[in-house]
Backbone as a chain_set.jsonl record, in Angstrom:
{"seq": "MWDAYSTLTEALFPNAISPLLTAITFLFILVKPLIQPHRRFDCKSLRKDFPDEECFKYLRWTLLKSPDDLSEDEQKTLNKAFLVSPDLQKVYQLRQDLKAIFDMDLTKD", "coords": {"N": [[-8.728, 49.293, -5.544], [-11.649, 50.435, -7.064], [-13.436, 53.262, -5.897], [-16.195, 53.379, -6.271], [-17.05, 50.722, -6.28], [-16.626, 49.965, -3.623], [-18.386, 51.717, -2.333], [-20.827, 50.848, -3.41], [-20.935, 48.141, -2.494], [-20.966, 48.571, 0.253], [-23.409, 49.853, 0.467], [-25.157, 47.833, -0.382], [-24.591, 45.795, 1.41], [-24.866, 46.572, 4.317], [-24.335, 45.615, 6.903], [-22.074, 44.113, 6.782], [-18.787, 43.064, 7.697], [-15.616, 44.709, 7.36], [-13.395, 43.113, 6.061], [-14.943, 41.11, 4.843], [-16.544, 42.621, 3.21], [-14.626, 43.598, 1.421], [-13.883, 41.172, 0.25], [-16.28, 40.428, -1.014], [-16.542, 42.502, -2.857], [-14.19, 42.107, -4.367], [-14.716, 39.566, -5.414], [-16.938, 40.143, -7.005], [-15.767, 41.904, -8.889], [-13.899, 40.22, -10.08], [-15.312, 37.885, -10.937], [-17.661, 38.645, -12.296], [-17.149, 39.539, -15.053], [-16.462, 37.075, -16.102], [-18.685, 35.519, -15.884], [-20.486, 36.592, -17.641], [-20.923, 36.087, -21.11], [-17.986, 36.192, -23.04], [-17.117, 38.947, -25.099], [-16.174, 38.268, -27.639], [-17.279, 35.825, -27.929], [-19.921, 36.258, -27.793], [-23.348, 35.568, -28.134], [-24.764, 36.839, -30.185], [-22.695, 37.637, -31.883], [-21.67, 35.128, -32.564], [-23.85, 34.086, -33.949], [-23.845, 35.794, -36.086], [-21.375, 35.19, -37.221], [-21.766, 32.522, -37.837], [-24.251, 32.074, -39.519], [-25.97, 30.03, -40.396], [-26.149, 28.196, -38.396], [-28.178, 26.837, -36.094], [-27.74, 26.213, -33.471], [-26.729, 28.328, -31.994], [-28.804, 29.994, -31.496], [-30.456, 30.069, -29.112], [-28.539, 29.982, -27.144], [-27.383, 31.493, -25.109], [-28.567, 31.398, -22.47], [-28.224, 28.76, -21.909], [-25.446, 28.579, -21.768], [-25.041, 29.983, -19.436], [-26.167, 28.44, -17.479], [-25.695, 25.994, -14.876], [-23.72, 23.114, -15.541], [-24.775, 20.762, -14.45], [-27.449, 21.279, -14.353], [-28.427, 21.251, -16.892], [-30.674, 20.3, -19.462], [-31.203, 17.326, -21.45], [-31.533, 18.05, -24.128], [-30.484, 20.662, -24.082], [-27.829, 20.097, -23.461], [-27.091, 18.711, -25.769], [-27.331, 20.767, -27.668], [-25.374, 22.507, -26.72], [-23.08, 20.921, -27.05], [-23.075, 20.73, -29.845], [-22.635, 23.418, -30.49], [-20.067, 23.679, -29.461], [-18.68, 22.027, -31.209], [-18.832, 23.508, -33.526], [-17.591, 25.866, -32.74], [-14.753, 25.565, -31.304], [-13.22, 27.244, -29.675], [-15.108, 28.518, -28.126], [-15.833, 26.436, -26.453], [-13.484, 26.189, -24.952], [-13.437, 28.641, -23.551], [-15.811, 28.342, -22.099], [-15.157, 26.098, -20.511], [-13.01, 27.1, -19.004], [-14.367, 29.034, -17.54], [-16.051, 27.365, -16.037], [-14.127, 25.981, -14.564], [-13.013, 28.045, -13.011], [-15.271, 28.789, -11.553], [-15.606, 26.455, -10.076], [-13.464, 26.612, -8.328], [-14.267, 28.708, -6.659], [-16.479, 27.543, -5.576], [-15.545, 25.655, -3.881], [-15.375, 24.077, -0.717], [-13.778, 25.562, 1.534], [-11.661, 25.989, 4.378], [-10.292, 28.227, 6.833], [-7.909, 27.142, 7.675]], "CA": [[-10.127, 49.032, -5.833], [-12.36, 51.652, -7.404], [-14.301, 53.688, -4.793], [-17.604, 53.097, -6.569], [-17.335, 49.345, -5.86], [-16.726, 49.985, -2.161], [-19.63, 52.408, -1.998], [-21.932, 49.969, -3.77], [-21.011, 46.989, -1.593], [-21.383, 49.079, 1.564], [-24.848, 50.125, 0.385], [-25.872, 46.564, -0.507], [-24.314, 44.948, 2.572], [-24.515, 47.526, 5.371], [-23.913, 44.957, 8.14], [-20.886, 43.302, 6.526], [-17.538, 43.56, 8.256], [-14.744, 45.221, 6.302], [-12.755, 42.099, 5.194], [-15.973, 40.451, 4.055], [-16.923, 43.596, 2.191], [-13.557, 43.574, 0.433], [-13.978, 39.893, -0.467], [-17.459, 40.498, -1.88], [-16.2, 43.414, -3.946], [-13.2, 41.437, -5.196], [-15.401, 38.493, -6.124], [-17.754, 40.783, -8.033], [-14.887, 42.428, -9.93], [-13.231, 39.117, -10.75], [-16.189, 36.877, -11.511], [-18.696, 39.198, -13.156], [-16.834, 39.432, -16.491], [-16.369, 35.677, -16.524], [-20.031, 34.963, -15.936], [-21.071, 37.059, -18.89], [-20.157, 35.574, -22.249], [-16.951, 37.087, -23.553], [-17.628, 39.63, -26.3], [-15.821, 37.511, -28.844], [-18.148, 34.656, -27.976], [-21.287, 36.702, -27.582], [-24.243, 34.783, -28.995], [-25.07, 37.611, -31.401], [-21.522, 37.538, -32.765], [-21.608, 33.763, -33.081], [-24.913, 33.937, -34.956], [-23.411, 36.543, -37.265], [-20.271, 34.439, -37.821], [-22.279, 31.228, -38.306], [-25.687, 32.34, -39.671], [-26.756, 28.82, -40.664], [-26.11, 27.31, -37.228], [-29.283, 27.078, -35.159], [-27.321, 25.937, -32.095], [-26.41, 29.576, -31.314], [-30.013, 30.806, -31.391], [-30.866, 30.252, -27.711], [-27.417, 29.439, -26.396], [-26.95, 32.344, -23.997], [-29.019, 30.905, -21.166], [-27.603, 27.449, -21.73], [-24.075, 28.827, -21.328], [-25.044, 30.514, -18.071], [-26.645, 27.406, -16.563], [-24.743, 25.01, -14.364], [-23.776, 21.893, -16.36], [-25.631, 19.773, -13.796], [-28.853, 21.658, -14.531], [-28.78, 21.239, -18.315], [-31.492, 19.203, -19.962], [-30.523, 16.556, -22.491], [-31.538, 18.87, -25.349], [-29.541, 21.769, -23.899], [-26.485, 19.525, -23.552], [-26.845, 18.437, -27.193], [-27.13, 22.063, -28.317], [-24.072, 22.988, -26.274], [-22.067, 20.103, -27.726], [-23.074, 21.144, -31.253], [-21.985, 24.729, -30.531], [-18.637, 23.456, -29.229], [-18.114, 21.476, -32.446], [-18.727, 24.613, -34.489], [-16.645, 26.843, -32.2], [-13.948, 24.979, -30.224], [-12.784, 28.291, -28.745], [-16.209, 28.714, -27.191], [-15.721, 25.367, -25.466], [-12.366, 26.525, -24.059], [-13.887, 29.719, -22.669], [-16.816, 27.744, -21.219], [-14.477, 25.24, -19.547], [-12.264, 27.97, -18.088], [-15.353, 29.631, -16.636], [-16.474, 26.316, -15.117], [-13.001, 25.709, -13.671], [-12.93, 29.138, -12.049], [-16.434, 28.667, -10.668], [-15.343, 25.331, -9.174], [-12.565, 27.1, -7.278], [-15.044, 29.501, -5.7], [-17.481, 26.673, -4.959], [-14.88, 24.73, -2.963], [-15.647, 24.292, 0.711], [-12.468, 25.763, 2.14], [-11.602, 26.575, 5.713], [-9.168, 29.111, 7.019], [-6.708, 26.304, 7.775]], "C": [[-10.83, 50.374, -6.061], [-13.349, 51.994, -6.295], [-15.775, 53.354, -5.024], [-17.976, 51.676, -6.139], [-17.499, 49.281, -4.338], [-18.038, 50.62, -1.717], [-20.838, 51.52, -2.267], [-22.048, 48.796, -2.8], [-21.413, 47.415, -0.186], [-22.888, 49.345, 1.581], [-25.658, 48.827, 0.345], [-25.731, 45.672, 0.718], [-23.908, 45.814, 3.762], [-24.001, 46.866, 6.654], [-22.655, 44.107, 7.97], [-19.664, 43.925, 7.192], [-16.57, 43.856, 7.114], [-14.048, 44.14, 5.46], [-13.764, 41.366, 4.311], [-16.408, 41.36, 2.915], [-15.886, 43.626, 1.067], [-13.624, 42.296, -0.402], [-15.148, 39.891, -1.442], [-17.159, 41.37, -3.094], [-15.216, 42.755, -4.905], [-13.851, 40.348, -6.035], [-16.237, 39.058, -7.269], [-16.884, 41.244, -9.202], [-14.273, 41.291, -10.746], [-14.185, 38.223, -11.528], [-17.2, 37.448, -12.504], [-18.343, 39.126, -14.645], [-16.769, 37.993, -16.991], [-17.731, 35.015, -16.626], [-20.722, 35.375, -17.227], [-20.262, 36.494, -20.054], [-19.171, 36.629, -22.748], [-17.449, 37.697, -24.856], [-17.341, 38.855, -27.578], [-16.746, 36.315, -29.024], [-19.583, 35.012, -27.617], [-22.186, 35.971, -28.58], [-24.611, 35.533, -30.278], [-23.918, 37.529, -32.396], [-21.418, 36.15, -33.379], [-22.664, 33.538, -34.16], [-24.534, 34.671, -36.242], [-22.301, 35.779, -37.997], [-20.737, 33.114, -38.432], [-23.802, 31.33, -38.487], [-26.552, 31.097, -39.892], [-26.826, 27.869, -39.475], [-27.199, 27.695, -36.228], [-28.85, 26.918, -33.7], [-26.998, 27.221, -31.321], [-27.64, 30.426, -31.023], [-30.412, 31.085, -29.941], [-29.77, 29.798, -26.758], [-27.067, 30.235, -25.148], [-27.326, 31.764, -22.646], [-28.448, 29.52, -20.873], [-26.17, 27.614, -21.23], [-24.019, 29.281, -19.871], [-25.498, 29.483, -17.039], [-25.5, 26.543, -16.063], [-24.84, 23.753, -15.22], [-24.679, 20.815, -15.768], [-27.113, 20.032, -14.02], [-29.314, 21.633, -15.985], [-29.67, 20.045, -18.649], [-30.697, 18.462, -21.034], [-30.442, 17.362, -23.793], [-30.543, 20.03, -25.246], [-28.101, 21.268, -24.013], [-26.124, 19.218, -25.011], [-26.566, 19.73, -27.951], [-25.751, 22.616, -27.979], [-22.946, 22.217, -26.976], [-21.946, 20.466, -29.205], [-22.355, 22.488, -31.4], [-20.475, 24.59, -30.339], [-17.961, 22.857, -30.455], [-17.892, 22.573, -33.479], [-17.666, 25.613, -34.039], [-15.872, 26.236, -31.027], [-13.439, 26.008, -29.21], [-13.865, 28.606, -27.715], [-16.148, 27.656, -26.091], [-14.595, 25.658, -24.469], [-12.777, 27.599, -23.059], [-14.892, 29.183, -21.646], [-16.133, 26.906, -20.132], [-13.667, 26.056, -18.547], [-13.2, 28.619, -17.076], [-15.811, 28.605, -15.602], [-15.369, 25.991, -14.108], [-12.868, 26.789, -12.601], [-14.088, 29.069, -11.058], [-16.221, 27.556, -9.651], [-14.411, 25.738, -8.029], [-13.35, 27.852, -6.222], [-16.116, 28.67, -4.994], [-16.87, 25.689, -3.957], [-15.209, 25.092, -1.52], [-14.31, 24.365, 1.437], [-12.605, 26.335, 3.538], [-10.373, 27.477, 5.79], [-7.859, 28.337, 7.084], [-6.301, 25.822, 6.407]], "O": [[-10.613, 51.329, -5.316], [-14.036, 51.103, -5.796], [-16.51, 53.079, -4.075], [-19.095, 51.446, -5.682], [-18.406, 48.62, -3.833], [-18.714, 50.108, -0.825], [-21.76, 51.448, -1.454], [-23.145, 48.489, -2.332], [-22.131, 46.683, 0.497], [-23.559, 49.096, 2.583], [-26.717, 48.732, 0.964], [-26.628, 44.891, 1.034], [-22.748, 45.8, 4.174], [-23.291, 47.513, 7.423], [-22.22, 43.451, 8.917], [-19.523, 45.147, 7.246], [-16.705, 43.303, 6.023], [-14.097, 44.23, 4.233], [-13.466, 41.04, 3.161], [-16.611, 40.906, 1.789], [-16.245, 43.675, -0.11], [-13.442, 42.336, -1.619], [-15.022, 39.406, -2.566], [-17.487, 41.009, -4.224], [-15.387, 42.835, -6.122], [-13.57, 40.223, -7.227], [-16.24, 38.512, -8.372], [-17.217, 41.006, -10.363], [-14.146, 41.396, -11.966], [-13.893, 37.846, -12.663], [-17.552, 36.772, -13.47], [-19.177, 38.684, -15.436], [-16.997, 37.731, -18.172], [-17.905, 34.054, -17.375], [-21.456, 34.59, -17.828], [-19.035, 36.435, -19.98], [-19.504, 37.81, -22.858], [-18.132, 37.029, -25.632], [-18.172, 38.799, -28.484], [-16.966, 35.852, -30.143], [-20.358, 34.157, -27.188], [-21.813, 35.783, -29.739], [-24.751, 34.921, -31.337], [-24.133, 37.373, -33.598], [-21.115, 36.007, -34.563], [-22.402, 32.877, -35.165], [-24.86, 34.228, -37.343], [-22.282, 35.722, -39.226], [-20.172, 32.644, -39.42], [-24.559, 30.748, -37.71], [-27.748, 31.12, -39.6], [-27.498, 26.84, -39.547], [-27.136, 28.752, -35.599], [-29.513, 27.425, -32.795], [-26.997, 27.196, -30.09], [-27.534, 31.467, -30.373], [-30.679, 32.234, -29.588], [-30.059, 29.283, -25.678], [-26.498, 29.676, -24.21], [-26.474, 31.653, -21.765], [-28.22, 29.165, -19.717], [-25.729, 26.865, -20.358], [-23.055, 28.992, -19.162], [-25.235, 29.646, -15.848], [-24.478, 26.381, -16.73], [-25.945, 23.357, -15.593], [-25.284, 20.039, -16.508], [-27.937, 19.126, -13.894], [-30.464, 21.959, -16.277], [-29.444, 18.93, -18.178], [-29.643, 18.926, -21.468], [-29.415, 17.357, -24.473], [-29.844, 20.341, -26.211], [-27.253, 21.941, -24.598], [-24.99, 19.438, -25.435], [-25.661, 19.78, -28.785], [-25.049, 23.131, -28.849], [-21.975, 22.814, -27.438], [-20.844, 20.505, -29.752], [-21.562, 22.674, -32.323], [-19.696, 25.298, -30.977], [-16.793, 23.144, -30.717], [-16.9, 22.571, -34.208], [-16.926, 26.147, -34.865], [-16.29, 26.375, -29.877], [-13.249, 25.691, -28.036], [-13.561, 28.924, -26.565], [-16.387, 27.961, -24.922], [-14.743, 25.401, -23.274], [-12.5, 27.484, -21.865], [-14.829, 29.531, -20.467], [-16.496, 27.0, -18.959], [-13.644, 25.729, -17.36], [-12.865, 28.74, -15.898], [-15.946, 28.932, -14.423], [-15.649, 25.755, -12.933], [-12.638, 26.487, -11.43], [-13.896, 29.269, -9.859], [-16.61, 27.694, -8.491], [-14.556, 25.265, -6.902], [-13.131, 27.661, -5.025], [-16.604, 29.057, -3.932], [-17.595, 24.974, -3.265], [-15.305, 26.266, -1.163], [-13.783, 23.352, 1.896], [-13.545, 27.071, 3.837], [-9.525, 27.468, 4.897], [-6.825, 28.809, 6.611], [-5.312, 25.101, 6.276]]}, "num_chains": 1, "name": "protein.A"}
């Protein structure tokens, strides 16, 4: 693990015990790139690749929202974007699957 991550997590969580600090750092390193849209599927790139598709105009925040929190219009926009770019749908689903793993209520046992 890069020392800068340890230093940052220690500064942000001064009362955390060491294993927790390591877990927080690991989670940050692993999840942060998945939360941000992949460069290939960056909304600017999609708009450039599909200039006539309005569904990519305000898609960034829709992609970052939890599916349960999407309005009907946002869900329609997302579905339209997935029709235009099936690979975007795959990346979105993989991100949701990974998030579901971290959202599981697991015990040590």
